[in-house]
C-alpha positions in Angstrom: -15.9 -113.7 113.6 -18.4 -112.1 115.9 -18.9 -108.2 116.1 -17.6 -106.1 118.8 -19.0 -103.0 120.8 -17.6 -100.9 123.7 -18.5 -102.5 127.0 -20.0 -99.5 128.5 -17.3 -97.0 129.7 -14.7 -99.6 130.4 -12.8 -98.9 127.4 -12.8 -102.6 126.2 -14.3 -103.7 122.8 -16.1 -106.9 123.7 -17.6 -109.4 121.3 -21.5 -109.0 121.3 -21.5 -112.5 122.6 -19.7 -113.0 126.1 -18.8 -116.6 127.1 -21.2 -117.5 130.0 -18.9 -119.8 132.0 -21.9 -121.3 133.9 -21.6 -123.9 131.2 -18.2 -125.2 132.7 -19.7 -125.9 135.9 -19.8 -129.7 135.5 -17.4 -130.7 132.9 -13.9 -132.0 132.6 -10.6 -130.0 132.1 -10.4 -131.6 128.8 -14.0 -130.4 127.8 -13.1 -127.1 129.0 -10.1 -126.7 127.0 -12.2 -127.7 123.9 -14.4 -124.8 124.7 -11.4 -122.5 125.0 -10.4 -123.7 121.3 -13.9 -122.8 120.2 -13.8 -119.2 121.9 -10.6 -118.5 120.1 -11.8 -119.7 116.9 -14.9 -117.3 117.0 -12.7 -114.7 118.5 -14.6 -114.4 121.8 -12.7 -112.0 124.1 -14.9 -111.8 127.1 -15.6 -114.4 129.7 -18.2 -114.1 132.5 -17.9 -116.5 135.3 -19.0 -116.9 139.0 -17.5 -118.4 142.3 -20.9 -120.2 142.5 -20.5 -121.8 138.9 -19.2 -125.3 140.2 -15.7 -125.7 139.0 -15.7 -123.0 136.4 -13.1 -120.7 138.0 -11.0 -123.9 138.5 -11.3 -125.0 134.8 -10.6 -121.5 133.6 -7.3 -121.0 135.6 -5.3 -123.0 133.4 -6.2 -121.0 130.3 -5.0 -117.8 132.0 -0.9 -118.1 132.1 -1.2 -118.1 128.2 -4.4 -116.4 127.3 -5.2 -113.8 129.9 -4.3 -110.8 127.7 -7.0 -112.2 125.4 -10.0 -112.0 127.5 -11.7 -109.5 129.5 -12.3 -111.5 132.7 -15.4 -111.1 134.8 -16.4 -112.9 138.0 -18.9 -112.8 140.8 -19.8 -113.3 144.5 -23.0 -113.8 146.3 -21.4 -113.0 149.6 -23.1 -110.0 151.0 -20.8 -109.0 153.9 -17.2 -107.3 153.5 -15.4 -110.2 155.0 -17.4 -112.9 152.9 -16.9 -111.0 149.6 -13.2 -110.2 150.3 -12.4 -114.1 151.2 -14.2 -115.1 147.9 -12.4 -112.6 145.9 -9.1 -113.9 147.1 -10.1 -117.6 146.2 -11.5 -116.5 142.9 -8.0 -114.8 142.0 -6.3 -117.9 143.1 -8.4 -120.3 141.2 -8.3 -118.2 138.0 -4.5 -117.8 138.3 -4.6 -114.1 137.7 -3.6 -111.0 139.8 -6.7 -109.0 138.8 -10.3 -109.3 137.7 -11.5 -106.9 135.1 -15.2 -107.0 136.1 -16.3 -108.2 139.8 -20.1 -108.3 140.3 -22.5 -108.8 143.1 -24.4 -111.8 141.9 -28.3 -112.3 142.1 -28.8 -109.2 144.3 -32.4 -109.2 144.4 -33.7 -109.7 147.8 -34.3 -106.8 150.3 -32.3 -108.5 153.2 -29.4 -109.1 150.8 -29.4 -105.7 149.3 -29.3 -104.0 152.6 -26.4 -106.1 154.0 -24.5 -105.7 150.8 -25.0 -102.0 150.7 -24.5 -101.4 154.3 -21.5 -100.1 156.2 -19.8 -103.6 156.5 -21.3 -104.9 153.4 -19.9 -106.3 149.9 -19.8 -102.8 148.5 -17.0 -101.8 150.9 -14.9 -104.6 149.6 -15.8 -103.9 146.1 -14.8 -100.2 146.4 -11.5 -101.3 148.3 -10.6 -103.9 145.8 -10.9 -101.3 142.9 -8.9 -98.7 144.8 -6.1 -101.4 145.2 -6.3 -102.3 141.4 -7.2 -105.9 142.1 -10.4 -105.3 140.2 -10.9 -102.7 137.6 -14.7 -102.4 137.2 -17.8 -103.3 139.2 -21.3 -104.6 138.5 -24.4 -106.1 139.7 -26.5 -109.2 138.5 -29.8 -110.9 139.0 -32.7 -113.1 137.7 -36.4 -113.1 138.3 -38.8 -110.2 137.3 -37.9 -108.0 140.1 -34.3 -107.5 138.8 -34.7 -104.4 136.6 -36.1 -102.4 139.5 -33.4 -103.8 141.8 -30.6 -102.9 139.3 -32.1 -99.3 139.0 -32.0 -99.0 142.8 -28.4 -100.4 142.9 -27.4 -97.7 140.2 -28.8 -95.1 142.4 -26.9 -96.3 145.4 -23.6 -96.7 143.7 -22.1 -96.0 140.2 -21.7 -99.5 138.9 -20.0 -100.1 135.5 -22.2 -103.1 134.4 -25.6 -104.9 134.9 -26.7 -108.4 133.9 -30.3 -109.5 133.7 -32.6 -111.8 131.8 -33.9 -110.8 128.3 -35.7 -112.9 125.4 -38.8 -112.2 123.2 -41.2 -114.2 125.2 -40.1 -112.3 128.6 -40.4 -109.0 127.0 -44.1 -109.9 126.3 -44.6 -109.3 130.0 -45.8 -105.5 129.9 -44.4 -104.8 133.6 -41.0 -106.4 132.9 -40.8 -104.6 129.5 -41.5 -101.3 130.8 -39.0 -102.0 134.0 -36.3 -103.2 131.4 -36.6 -100.1 129.3 -36.5 -97.9 132.4 -33.2 -99.4 133.3 -31.7 -99.4 129.7 -32.4 -95.6 129.7 -30.5 -95.1 132.9 -27.6 -97.3 131.7 -27.4 -95.5 128.5 -27.3 -91.9 130.3 -24.4 -93.3 132.5 -22.7 -95.6 129.8 -23.4 -98.9 131.9 -22.7 -102.0 130.0 -25.9 -104.2 129.8 -25.4 -108.0 129.8 -28.3 -110.2 128.9 -28.9 -113.8 129.9 -31.6 -116.7 129.3 -31.6 -116.0 125.5 -32.3 -119.7 124.7 -35.0 -120.3 127.1 -37.9 -122.3 125.5 -39.9 -122.9 128.8 -39.4 -124.1 132.4 -38.4 -127.6 132.3 -41.7 -129.6 132.1 -42.1 -132.3 135.0 -42.4 -135.1 132.4 -39.2 -134.1 130.6 -35.8 -135.5 131.4 -33.2 -132.9 132.0 -30.7 -133.5 129.5 -29.1 -130.0 129.3 -27.3 -128.0 132.1 -29.5 -125.1 131.8 -31.9 -123.7 134.2 -34.6 -124.0 131.5 -35.6 -126.3 128.7 -33.6 -124.8 125.8 -34.2 -124.2 122.1 -32.3 -127.0 120.4 -32.5 -126.7 116.3 -30.2 -124.3 114.7 -33.0 -122.4 113.1 -34.8 -121.7 116.4 -31.4 -120.6 118.1 -30.8 -118.3 115.1 -33.9 -116.4 115.6 -33.4 -116.3 119.4 -30.0 -115.1 119.0 -30.6 -112.9 116.2 -33.5 -111.2 118.1 -31.3 -110.3 121.1 -28.4 -109.1 118.9 -30.8 -107.0 117.0 -30.9 -104.8 120.0 -27.6 -103.0 119.9 -27.8 -101.8 123.5 -27.0 -105.2 124.9 -24.6 -108.0 124.9 -25.7 -111.7 125.1 -24.2 -114.0 127.5 -24.0 -117.4 126.1 -26.0 -120.5 127.0 -25.2 -122.5 130.0 -24.6 -125.9 128.1 -21.2 -126.5 126.3 -22.9 -128.8 123.7 -25.3 -125.8 122.7 -22.5 -123.2 122.8 -21.4 -123.9 119.1 -24.8 -123.3 117.6 -25.1 -120.0 119.6 -21.7 -119.0 118.2 -22.5 -120.0 114.7 -26.0 -118.0 115.0 -24.1 -114.8 116.2 -21.5 -115.1 113.5 -24.2 -115.3 110.9 -26.3 -112.4 112.3 -27.5 -109.9 109.8 -30.6 -108.4 111.0 -33.5 -108.9 113.9 -36.4 -111.2 113.1 -39.7 -109.5 113.0 -42.4 -109.7 115.8 -44.3 -112.0 113.2 -41.4 -114.4 112.9 -40.8 -114.6 116.8 -44.5 -115.1 117.4 -44.4 -118.0 114.7 -41.3 -119.2 116.7 -43.2 -119.1 120.0 -46.1 -121.1 118.8 -43.9 -123.7 116.8 -41.7 -124.4 120.1 -44.6 -124.0 122.5 -42.4 -121.4 124.3 -43.4 -120.1 127.7 -41.8 -117.6 130.1 -39.4 -118.8 132.9 -40.2 -116.3 135.2 -43.9 -115.4 136.2 
């Protein structure tokens, strides 16, 4: 089994690995049901999906009638207006076959225009607050990619008291001194407010090379061997301030869960530097 920790101030004890349902975007219901069996076997109790993850919400829906009480269920919207966000929430509830969402998140909120709209008088934030007041959602969060995201999340937390954030985190990315400094500033603010911190891109080896066929449903060329995945996963789990959102490919998911189940301690900087050289790793965001 995989260790659990408090998911911020929500009161939920989530497994350190959250199931990143982007991995379900292009699979069949049969494959999705095999993933459910795997999640139950490892005791994973937190699902993180999004309306923009292809068929993910549709495929998770059939799990819910029997298993809703086993999972903290999170989804996301990229809609920035009140009307757009509310309509998408209703669709997500229908697809997920549930009457409530545990965590609703503003997804990829990193541009100035999008931020201003979402936080404005008739923006998505109005829908978020209303949905929470009505008990349709329990907690609220914000997510993002790119190097700017720690700064944008800090700005969002200054605007509204969100319960969770999500952003990239891996060894190679943290060799970027500006990102590392911004990440630490954000995590200090999250610790002070008891905001849960979810991390993504754990298995990033490099951006997809132009001469390599994309054989995985990940944004990036992933690490593939169990030894390499063990080191990447253990490095993240060695930071007890964060959660690890699992990889966006169902065929790599068993290796991630096995690595997490076997976690004991964080690899040293020397071990990680050796992995970077061995795997020719490079940052996804520059």
